[in-house]
C-alpha positions as CSV (number, residue, x, y, z in Angstrom):
1,M,78.7,90.1,90.7
2,L,77.5,87.2,93.0
3,W,75.4,89.6,95.0
4,I,73.7,90.9,91.8
5,K,73.1,87.3,90.7
6,A,71.6,86.3,94.1
7,L,69.3,89.3,94.2
8,H,68.3,88.7,90.6
9,I,67.3,85.1,91.5
10,V,65.3,86.3,94.5
11,F,63.4,88.9,92.6
12,I,62.7,86.5,89.7
13,A,61.4,83.8,92.1
14,S,59.2,86.4,93.8
15,W,57.9,87.8,90.6
16,F,57.1,84.3,89.3
17,A,55.3,83.5,92.5
18,G,52.9,86.3,91.6
19,L,52.6,85.1,88.0
20,F,51.7,81.6,89.3
21,Y,49.1,82.8,91.8
22,L,47.3,85.6,90.0
23,P,45.7,83.4,87.4
24,R,44.5,81.1,90.2
25,I,42.7,84.1,91.6
26,F,41.2,84.5,88.1
27,V,40.0,80.9,88.1
28,N,38.1,81.7,91.3
29,L,36.8,85.0,89.9
30,A,35.5,83.3,86.8
31,Q,33.6,80.8,89.0
32,T,32.1,82.9,91.7
33,T,28.6,84.3,91.7
34,D,28.9,85.8,95.2
35,P,29.4,89.6,95.1
36,G,31.2,89.6,98.4
37,A,33.6,86.9,97.3
38,R,34.1,88.7,94.0
39,D,35.0,91.9,95.7
40,M,37.4,90.1,98.0
41,L,39.1,88.3,95.1
42,L,39.3,91.5,93.1
43,G,41.1,93.2,96.0
44,M,43.5,90.3,96.4
45,A,44.2,90.4,92.6
46,R,44.8,94.1,92.5
47,R,47.2,94.0,95.4
48,L,49.0,91.0,94.0
49,F,49.3,92.6,90.6
50,R,50.7,95.8,92.0
51,F,53.2,93.9,94.2
52,M,54.4,91.6,91.4
53,T,54.8,94.6,89.1
54,I,57.0,96.2,91.7
55,L,59.0,92.9,91.9
56,A,59.4,92.7,88.1
57,F,61.4,95.9,87.8
58,P,64.4,94.9,89.9
59,A,64.2,91.4,88.5
60,V,64.6,92.7,84.9
61,G,66.9,95.5,86.0
62,L,69.3,93.2,87.7
63,G,69.3,90.8,84.8
64,L,70.1,93.7,82.5
65,W,72.9,94.7,84.8
66,L,74.4,91.2,84.6
67,F,74.1,91.3,80.8
68,M,75.3,94.8,80.1
69,V,77.9,95.3,82.9
70,Y,79.2,91.8,83.6
71,R,78.6,90.8,79.9
72,I,77.0,87.4,80.9
73,G,75.8,85.8,77.8
74,M,77.6,88.1,75.4
75,S,80.5,85.8,74.5
76,P,80.4,83.9,71.2
77,G,78.2,80.8,71.3
78,S,75.7,82.4,73.6
79,G,72.6,81.6,71.6
80,W,71.0,80.5,74.9
81,M,71.0,84.1,76.0
82,H,69.1,85.2,72.9
83,A,66.5,82.5,73.5
84,K,66.3,83.5,77.2
85,L,65.8,87.2,76.4
86,F,63.0,86.2,74.0
87,L,61.3,84.2,76.8
88,V,61.8,87.1,79.2
89,L,60.0,89.4,76.7
90,L,57.2,86.9,76.5
91,T,57.0,86.7,80.3
92,I,56.7,90.5,80.4
93,G,54.0,90.3,77.8
94,Y,52.2,87.6,79.9
95,H,52.5,89.9,83.0
96,H,50.9,92.7,80.9
97,G,48.2,90.3,79.7
98,C,47.4,89.6,83.4
99,G,46.9,93.3,83.9
100,V,44.5,93.5,80.9
101,L,42.5,90.5,82.2
102,L,42.4,92.0,85.7
103,R,40.9,95.2,84.3
104,K,38.3,93.2,82.4
105,F,37.3,91.5,85.7
106,E,37.1,94.9,87.4
107,A,34.8,96.2,84.7
108,G,32.7,93.0,84.8
109,R,33.6,92.2,81.2
110,N,35.3,88.8,81.7
111,T,34.2,86.4,78.9
112,R,36.5,83.5,79.6
113,S,35.8,80.4,81.6
114,A,37.6,79.0,84.7
115,R,38.9,76.3,82.5
116,F,40.6,78.9,80.3
117,Y,42.3,80.4,83.4
118,R,43.5,77.0,84.5
119,W,45.3,76.5,81.2
120,F,46.5,80.2,81.2
121,N,48.0,79.5,84.7
122,E,50.4,76.9,83.2
123,I,52.1,79.4,80.8
124,P,54.5,80.9,83.4
125,V,55.5,77.4,84.5
126,L,56.6,76.7,81.0
127,F,58.5,80.0,80.8
128,L,60.3,79.4,84.0
129,L,61.2,75.8,83.1
130,A,62.6,76.9,79.7
131,I,64.5,79.9,81.1
132,T,66.0,77.8,83.8
133,I,67.1,75.1,81.4
134,L,68.6,77.7,79.1
135,V,70.6,79.4,81.9
136,V,71.9,76.2,83.5
137,V,72.3,73.8,80.6
138,K,73.2,76.5,77.9
139,P,72.2,74.1,75.1
140,F,73.3,76.4,72.3
């Protein structure tokens, strides 16, 4: 079980690194007027999104393995796990939203400002903070 936990943590950390960085690329895409820089940033964003999507699958899969096979969070009084699973679903939705925004940038249909993307970039930080507190502290 400890190997599964360790791998889960590594894949989660790697996935979140992408979730932290992709919106920063969006900030630069929203600001640039240089077509060469735009093409370079779009290429970086595409490759990062593809890579972080690949990382998300084992992260979620290993978490499900811990939950379903080892029954972590299934004992009475594990409200923290319900909250964590809800936040994981929101994180998956955020990941999907990043893909939607990337497709808008690719099509030249971005309507949001760099300021929006700076705030948008903070969302996964809040998710990771809340999930970590739920898993470590188990407040309910």
